[in-house]
VOGU-3710 file (C-alpha; in Angstrom, 3 decimals, decimal comma):
1> mldkeqffkd> 217,833/-45,961/1,529  214,388/-46,877/2,821  212,243/-43,750/3,075  210,402/-43,770/6,390  207,522/-41,493/5,434  206,795/-43,301/2,175  207,091/-46,712/3,806  204,377/-45,987/6,368  202,164/-44,601/3,610  202,490/-47,883/1,735
11> ypvwddfvks> 202,209/-50,156/4,768  199,731/-49,344/7,598  201,960/-50,576/10,434  202,838/-47,289/12,151  200,933/-48,248/15,321  202,788/-51,556/15,424  206,091/-49,734/15,022  205,262/-47,433/17,924  204,367/-50,424/20,130  207,579/-52,235/19,234
21> dlkwevlqei> 211,093/-51,760/20,567  212,476/-51,411/17,046  214,753/-48,622/15,869  214,238/-47,281/12,363  217,987/-47,133/11,795  218,244/-50,878/12,457  215,436/-51,585/9,994  217,214/-49,486/7,385  220,399/-51,507/7,905  218,491/-54,762/7,467
31> hedyqkrdkd> 216,799/-53,450/4,325  220,098/-52,329/2,802  221,920/-55,564/3,632  219,083/-57,675/2,248  219,134/-55,758/-1,026  222,888/-56,274/-1,314  222,424/-60,038/-0,953  219,586/-60,180/-3,485  221,617/-62,184/-6,008  222,459/-64,886/-3,449
41> fkscaqdike> 218,850/-65,292/-2,344  217,533/-65,439/-5,916  220,138/-68,017/-6,836  219,096/-70,082/-3,812  215,406/-69,854/-4,812  216,116/-71,223/-8,267  218,528/-73,913/-7,095  216,292/-75,312/-4,352  213,397/-75,685/-6,787  215,615/-77,638/-9,170
51> yilkdisdgg> 216,973/-79,712/-6,278  213,466/-80,716/-5,160  212,446/-81,691/-8,695  215,639/-83,600/-9,439  215,073/-87,349/-9,980  211,268/-87,028/-10,089  210,015/-88,868/-13,146  206,518/-88,993/-14,578  206,235/-92,613/-13,565  207,334/-92,117/-9,984
61> nivihsicsr> 205,281/-92,293/-6,803  205,326/-88,561/-6,171  202,954/-86,371/-8,150  203,530/-82,615/-8,089  201,123/-80,480/-10,071  203,422/-77,456/-10,089  206,193/-75,799/-8,121  207,406/-72,220/-7,890  209,887/-70,257/-5,799  210,298/-66,633/-4,827
71> vknpehliek> 212,413/-64,254/-2,757  210,679/-62,003/-0,241  210,296/-58,382/-1,235  212,642/-56,126/0,842  209,805/-53,840/2,003  207,666/-56,869/2,908  210,534/-58,068/5,089  210,580/-54,810/7,059  206,782/-54,783/7,321  206,802/-58,334/8,672
81> iirkrgneqs> 209,439/-57,546/11,299  207,388/-54,571/12,504  204,175/-56,626/12,721  205,887/-59,448/14,568  207,426/-57,168/17,192  204,625/-54,619/17,445  201,333/-56,419/16,975  202,260/-59,968/17,950  205,030/-59,144/20,433  206,955/-62,154/19,123
91> qkyeginvmn> 209,886/-63,057/21,336  211,533/-64,743/18,403  212,019/-61,327/16,784  213,342/-59,677/19,917  216,785/-58,174/19,325  216,615/-58,613/15,555  219,375/-56,782/13,711  221,427/-56,785/10,541  223,591/-59,662/11,801  220,810/-62,136/12,641
101> yheivrdlvg> 217,691/-61,240/10,609  218,368/-63,931/7,983  218,375/-66,563/10,757  215,231/-65,257/12,472  213,117/-64,667/9,344  213,137/-68,074/7,719  210,922/-67,457/4,719  213,159/-65,022/2,842  213,298/-67,788/0,242  209,964/-69,489/-0,314
111> vrililakeq> 208,936/-72,547/-2,323  205,346/-73,534/-3,027  204,395/-77,028/-4,144  200,873/-77,561/-5,460  199,095/-80,922/-5,597  195,677/-81,930/-6,896  194,339/-84,313/-4,230  194,717/-83,759/-0,479  196,085/-87,260/0,129  199,074/-86,591/-2,113
121> weevfdwlmm> 200,576/-84,559/0,745  202,070/-87,765/2,155  204,012/-88,558/-1,016  205,457/-85,047/-0,980  206,210/-85,329/2,762  208,215/-88,535/2,277  210,044/-87,014/-0,674  211,020/-83,866/1,220  212,152/-85,885/4,250  214,391/-87,846/1,916
131> kfpesskeec> 215,747/-84,732/0,196  216,251/-82,823/3,466  217,109/-85,393/6,167  217,207/-84,009/9,698  220,456/-85,782/10,520  222,228/-84,550/7,417  225,520/-82,747/7,939  225,337/-81,355/4,437  223,734/-78,062/3,443  220,370/-79,685/2,705
141> riveqpkayt> 218,513/-80,485/5,920  215,241/-79,842/7,664  215,627/-77,540/10,671  212,102/-77,293/12,117  209,350/-79,788/12,759  207,017/-79,831/9,728  203,542/-78,438/10,435  200,135/-79,005/8,881  197,805/-76,044/9,358  194,199/-77,191/9,365
151> rygdrdifhn> 190,774/-75,956/10,384  188,667/-77,400/13,194  186,234/-79,922/11,754  188,438/-80,919/8,808  188,859/-84,579/7,984  192,096/-85,697/9,666  194,335/-87,127/6,962  197,676/-86,373/8,621  197,705/-89,038/11,380  200,802/-88,677/13,559
161> kihrehtnkg> 203,265/-88,235/10,743  203,325/-84,449/10,918  202,605/-81,947/13,678  199,115/-80,452/13,278  197,949/-76,982/14,247  194,183/-76,381/14,184  192,531/-72,956/14,022  189,177/-71,400/13,180  190,811/-69,620/10,250  190,318/-70,989/6,772
171> yrsqhyvvef> 194,032/-71,355/6,003  195,240/-74,854/5,160  198,803/-75,766/4,177  201,831/-77,786/5,212  204,998/-75,885/6,091  208,609/-77,113/6,066  211,623/-75,025/7,069  214,880/-76,265/5,604  218,468/-75,128/5,309  219,782/-75,082/1,773
181> krlyceiqvr> 223,249/-73,778/0,891  223,488/-72,004/4,260  220,222/-70,139/3,794  216,862/-70,886/5,395  213,934/-71,605/3,108  210,258/-72,243/3,754  208,470/-74,860/1,655  204,668/-74,804/1,526  202,598/-77,700/0,206  198,905/-77,285/-0,553
191> tlaeevygef> 196,196/-78,312/-2,985  195,105/-76,157/-5,892  191,885/-75,341/-4,027  193,835/-74,367/-0,902  195,999/-72,135/-3,066  192,909/-70,339/-4,373  191,791/-69,636/-0,807  195,262/-68,539/0,290  195,581/-66,053/-2,558  192,056/-64,714/-2,018
201> dhkvkypyre> 192,444/-64,345/1,755  195,833/-62,662/1,391  194,391/-60,206/-1,091  191,326/-59,095/0,893  191,872/-59,888/4,589  195,383/-60,876/5,703  197,152/-59,226/7,449  195,510/-55,816/7,884  191,792/-56,647/7,915  191,705/-59,752/10,077
211> nnrflkryts> 189,017/-58,242/12,323  186,703/-57,111/9,517  183,566/-59,146/10,225  182,301/-58,993/6,657  185,577/-60,398/5,329  185,712/-62,945/8,148  182,297/-64,243/7,131  182,933/-64,477/3,419  186,511/-65,724/3,482  185,223/-68,418/5,856
221> ivsqllnsvd> 182,524/-69,390/3,355  185,088/-69,525/0,541  187,289/-71,732/2,723  184,423/-74,152/3,385  183,414/-74,307/-0,276  186,958/-74,971/-1,466  187,419/-77,640/1,194  184,314/-79,316/-0,262  185,971/-79,171/-3,685  189,011/-80,934/-2,207
231> eiistcfqlg> 186,834/-83,604/-0,606  185,021/-84,296/-3,886  188,340/-84,646/-5,703  189,671/-86,943/-2,968  186,574/-89,161/-3,125  186,812/-89,491/-6,902  190,461/-90,484/-6,688  189,765/-92,963/-3,889  187,017/-94,684/-5,897  189,324/-95,229/-8,872
241> eegwkdcesf> 188,448/-96,674/-12,265  186,358/-99,542/-10,882  184,429/-97,259/-8,568  183,709/-94,812/-11,362  182,186/-97,584/-13,450  180,044/-98,758/-10,528  178,848/-95,244/-9,714  177,975/-94,545/-13,324  174,839/-96,666/-12,901  173,463/-94,037/-10,519
251> ckedtyidwk> 173,770/-91,427/-13,258  172,540/-93,431/-16,243  169,378/-91,329/-16,520  171,368/-88,098/-16,725  170,708/-85,979/-19,804  172,521/-82,870/-20,886  171,403/-79,813/-22,826  172,689/-79,858/-26,373  173,586/-76,212/-26,845  174,493/-76,731/-30,485
261> nisqwvvsaq> 170,980/-77,903/-31,376  169,397/-75,161/-29,283  171,426/-72,543/-31,148  170,284/-73,990/-34,469  166,655/-73,954/-33,313  166,887/-70,305/-32,253  168,301/-69,297/-35,645  165,599/-71,310/-37,421  162,832/-69,733/-35,347  164,127/-66,247/-36,084
271> ltdevpekte> 164,157/-66,912/-39,809  160,747/-68,622/-40,088  158,859/-67,149/-37,127  157,701/-70,693/-36,469  158,176/-72,792/-33,362  158,379/-76,571/-33,910  155,526/-78,353/-32,196  156,004/-80,803/-29,351  159,685/-80,066/-28,918  161,372/-80,214/-25,548
281> lskridvaey> 161,764/-76,453/-25,622  158,120/-75,805/-26,455  157,110/-77,660/-23,294  159,114/-75,291/-21,107  157,544/-72,425/-19,188  157,710/-68,997/-20,778  158,924/-67,013/-17,769  157,608/-63,658/-18,997  154,166/-65,047/-19,844  153,967/-66,911/-16,538
291> gnntilrkg> 154,864/-63,760/-14,605  152,277/-61,650/-16,438  149,536/-64,196/-15,910  150,358/-64,430/-12,224  150,125/-60,660/-11,805  146,793/-60,551/-13,697  145,330/-63,314/-11,539  146,212/-61,315/-8,447  144,246/-58,334/-9,818
//
């Protein structure tokens, strides 16, 4: 049985619980029922991942970097219900009980698909629409309009193919809600860089420190930097082999530090106490000497 006192020690949602119309007894029933059905949900998580990957070959049009699935933690489920009814006053969660929670909370089974380049979202979109057709009468169908969560100012790559929701938050991802073997599942698609941001933001800010201005500032900076990483990757892919060859001419004067030779020179200098004359290293500024001379000149 879910211990009330311990739960609110672990999850700081007591104020949300007080503001909600939830009964602790109902939450306990949901928690107990969900634990009893754990095997079914875990089986669904594994099966849907295999179903998505089925028939994808290395030579196909769809490129998935990696895919994973999970089942929501029972305590996280209760915490989410409390936040939705208390803090957000979500009408969707109104009247939630042991009979309908698995229909209202549609991310009890979650799948995450990671891609390398932002533009690959469209290949995954087409694949998922084919695997989960809306008109399907079978137990594999999409049940909600897919959404792309973006940030204001982002390059618009989604056109009118998917519903877009823009915010000032740094979160970026595409969400699909499907029915698979009579259970609802949420599929998220994002780039590797977007995954880094999502994990970082979830660790330090979401959901309990959303109003912390320090974390707002720095998670926003991380979001912008990682979006730049995505844009660089996209540009490189768009240029292709021919573009890379053309652009190489702009970098023909590039030189790179040979750390192997530097290491050998350091060892040699330590053994002989001699510094080779007119080497590239000997022309460099000695930071310590420069600093001392500057201080002396200033009296």
